[in-house]
N, C-alpha and C positions, 0 to 999 in steps of 0.2 A: 362531419367531414365527408367529402365525396370520394368515390372510388378512384377517380383520377388522381386525387391528392395522395392516395395510399399506394398507387402503382409506381414502382421505381422507374425512373427515366434512364434508359440505357445510354442515351446520348450524353446526359450529364455525367454518368459514370465514366464513359470513355473520355470525356473532356477532362475530368479530374485525373484520370490515369495518364493523360497526355501532357500534364503540366511538368515543367522542368524542376527538378529538385536541386538544392544547393550542392549535393554530392555530384550530380551530373555536371554542373557548371565547373566545379573544382576539378573533376576528372579531365574534361576537355582542356582546361587551362593547363593542367599538368602535362599534357601531350606536347606543349611548347618547351618544356624543360630541357630536352636533349640539345636544342639550339645553344643553350647557355652553359649547361653543366656537363654534357656528354658529347661534345662535337665529334670525337673520334668514333662514336657509335652511330652516327647519322645514317650510314649505309644500312646497318642492321635495323635501325628504327624505320627506315623506308620499307624494308622487307616485311617488318611486323605489320605496318599499316596496310600493305597489300594483302598479306595473309588474313588480317582481320576483316577486310572487306569481303574476301572470298568466304570466310567463315560465316559472316552475316548472311551472305547469299544462300548458303547451305542451310542456315538456321531457319530461314523463312519457309523452306519446304520441309525440313526435318523436324524442327522444334515447334513450328506453329501449324503446319498442315499435315504432319504425320507421314510425309512421303519419304520413305527410307531410300537413300541413294548411296551408291559406291562408285558412281561414275561422273560426278560433277566436274571433274577435271576436264571433261570433254569441252565444256563451255569456257572454262578458264583458258584452255589451249586454243580454242577457236578464236577467242578474243585476242590472245597473244599473237597468233599468226595473222589475223586480219589487220591488226595495227602494223605488224612488220611488213606484210606483203604490199600494202598501199604505199609504204615508204620506200622499200627496196626495189619493187618492180615498177611502181608508177610515179615515184618521186614526190609523193604527198607527205610533207614533213611537219605540217602544222599539228601540234599535239592534241589540242582540244577537240578538233573535228575528227581526228584519228581515233580518239577515245570514244566519241559518239558513234562513229562508224562501227567500231569493234563491238560496242554494246548492241547495236541494231542487228548485226550479223548473228551474234550469239543468241540474242533474243528470238530472232526468226527461226533459228535451228531449234531452240527450246520450245517454241510454239508448235513446230511440226512434231517434235518428239513427245509433246504433252498428250497428243491423241492416243499414243501407245501407253504412256505412263498411267493415265486414268482408267485404263481397262483392267489393270491387274493390282494385286495387293500382296503385302507381306513378303514371303520368300521369292515369289515370282517377280515382284517389283524390284527386289534386291538384285536378282539375276539379270533382269532387263537393263537396269541402269549400269550394271557392271559390264554387260555385253556391249552396250552402246559405247561405253568408254573405250573398251578394248578395240572395237571396230574402228573408231575414230583414230586411235593411235596407229593402227596398222595402215589405215588409209593415208594418213599424213606421211608415214614412212615410205609408202609405195609411191606417193606423188612427189618424189624428190625434185622434179623439175620446177615445182612451185614452192615447196617447203624447205628444200635443201636436205631433206632426209636426215640421216644420222649426223651430218655435219652442221646442221642448223641453218637458219636463214642468215645470209650475209648481206652486207651493204645497207643496214638500217641506219638512217640518219634522222634525228629529231631536231627540229628548229627550236630556238629559245621560246619559252612561254611568253605570249603577248609580244614576241619580238624583243624581249628585254632580258628575261631570266634564263641564262644558260645552264645546262646540266653540268655542274662542275665536278671535279674529282673528289671533293670532300663530302658530297651528298647533300648539301644544304637545299638546293633546288629540288632534288629528287624527293627528299623527305617532305618538304613543304607541299609539293605537288601530290604526293601519295596521301599525305594527311588530309589535304583538301578533298581528294577523291573519296577517302574513307568517311569524312564528315558528311559530305553530300549524300553518299550512299546510306549512311546511318540515318540521316534526316528523313529520307524517303522511306526507309524500312520502318522507322519509328512511327511515321504518319500512317503507314499501312496497318501495323499491328494494333494501333490505338484508334482504329476506325471500325465501323460496322462490318466492313469486309474482313478485317482481322478477327473480329468476334465470330464471324461465320467460319473462318478457317479453324478456329479453336473447336468449334462444334464438329467440324469434319474430322479433326484429329481425335476427339473424344469418342464419337460414335458416328461413323460414316453412314450407317444404315438408317439412322433416325432422321438425318437431315432432309431427305426427300419428303418425309412425312409432314414437315412444317413448311414445305414449299421451297426449299433451298435447292438451287441448281448447283449441287456440290461438285459435279464434274467441271462445270464452267469455272467455278472458284479455283479448283485445283489447276486447271489449265492457265488461268491468269497468273497465279502466284508462281507456277513453274516457269512461265515465260519471263516474268520480272526477275526471278532468281537467276535464270540463265543469262539475262542481260547484265545483271550486276557482276556475276562471275566473269563474264566476258570483259567487262570494264576493268576488273582486277587483273586479268591476264594482260590486257593492253597496257595497264600501268607498269607491269613488270617489264614488258618489251620496251616501252618508251624510256624508262629510267635506267635500263641496263643496255639498251640498243642490241639486244639479242633475243632470238626466239628459237627454241629447240624442242625436240620431242619430249623433254622432261616436263614441259608444261602440260602434257597430255597423259602422262603415265599414271598407273594405278596408285603408286606411292603417294602422289599428291592428293588423290581422292581420299585415301586412307588417313593421311596426315590431318586433313581438315576435319574429318570426323573425330579424330583424337582431340583436336583443339576444342571442339564443341563439348565433348564428354568432360574434358578437364574443366572448362569454364562453366558449363551448364547449358543445356539446350532449352529452347523456348524463352531465352533471355538474351536480348541483343548484346548486352554488355558481356555475356558469357563468351560469345565468340571472340570479342576483342581481348578479354582477359586470357582466354585459352590460347589465342594466337601469340600473345606476348610471352606467356609462360613457356609454350612449346618452342618458339624461336630462340628465346634467350637460353633455355636449357640446351637446345641443340648446339648453339654457338659455343657455349661453355664446355659441354661434354665432349663435343667433337674436338675441341682444342686439347682436352686431356687424353682422349683415346678415340681417334677418328674411326676405328674399325668397330668398336663395340658400344657406341653411344646410344644405340637403340635399346640396349639392355636396360639402361637407366630410365629411358623414356617409358619402357614397358613397366618397370617397377613403380614409377611415379603414377602411371595410369591405374595400375592395380590398387595402389594405396588410396587414390582419390575415389575410385569406384566402391571400394570396401567401406570407407569411412564416410564418404559424402556421395551417395548414389545419384543425387541430382546436380552434381558438379560443385565446384568451389563456391560459386555464387549461391547455389541452393543451400549449401551448408552454412554459409554466412547468414542467409535469410532465416534459416531455422534457429541459429544461435540468437539472432536479433528478435525472434518471436514473431516474425512476419509470415503471413500466409502466402503460399505459392500462388503464382498467377494462374 
């Protein structure tokens, strides 16, 4: 037998990992259930889909590339304001092109920021991302002539999707639109993580110092994934603006950056479905707990987070994989 026959084919391994499982198909089919069984919760389901897309964008840099961030709301907010500004200031109400525009703007800002991000690591990286987020928030607050400041952006009007589907009060169109955005974003992210590029990102995450030794342009890889992640976060922010017809400083605040990290910790980092599961758990828990006690609901979120971290350090999906006897990715 030749040495070539004994050498594992990384492309075959990636192709095998990229195949859809019956559980994945069942999961995406289940996302249609709110239309039939929980119609009164469609607005919440829309918010969950948007938060899940945002969580996936953060997971690409945090879970797969090892870029620790506490300021990713910067891109979420930039996308939200980009979609709102072209509608309220320039009268561009077509939703799909507005979504694309918001992603391009956020991605361009992410590309510029990536030159700074790849120069630092660990605690310095945490502080840089936090600082960028805070600076963007204050800049948006100061530019009230463009963003509306603390009052938010007024006059946002979104046309029906394809000229047919209006954004109704019951949230049917909003959920379908947000779910479609989540699915497309997930497909793109899934393609990335199951490619040779995704494999290189895992190598950077595991040991960034050894990657140059095998000829890997690790900084270029990090810049690419950071730009893609920023664009996805911007699209998530634009979805929020278009489905609610509002854009405010809350899309840029630190709380949003912290919340999405909590979602990933709950669901499990480095697992695309972890971001989706964490977003669903967090948003549903917040909705129910805030209804019980609007002032202290974060107490129970903190309790839930501690419980998951202590019993399942790799998140809920990591804990389930361990129970099933599966090896981590």
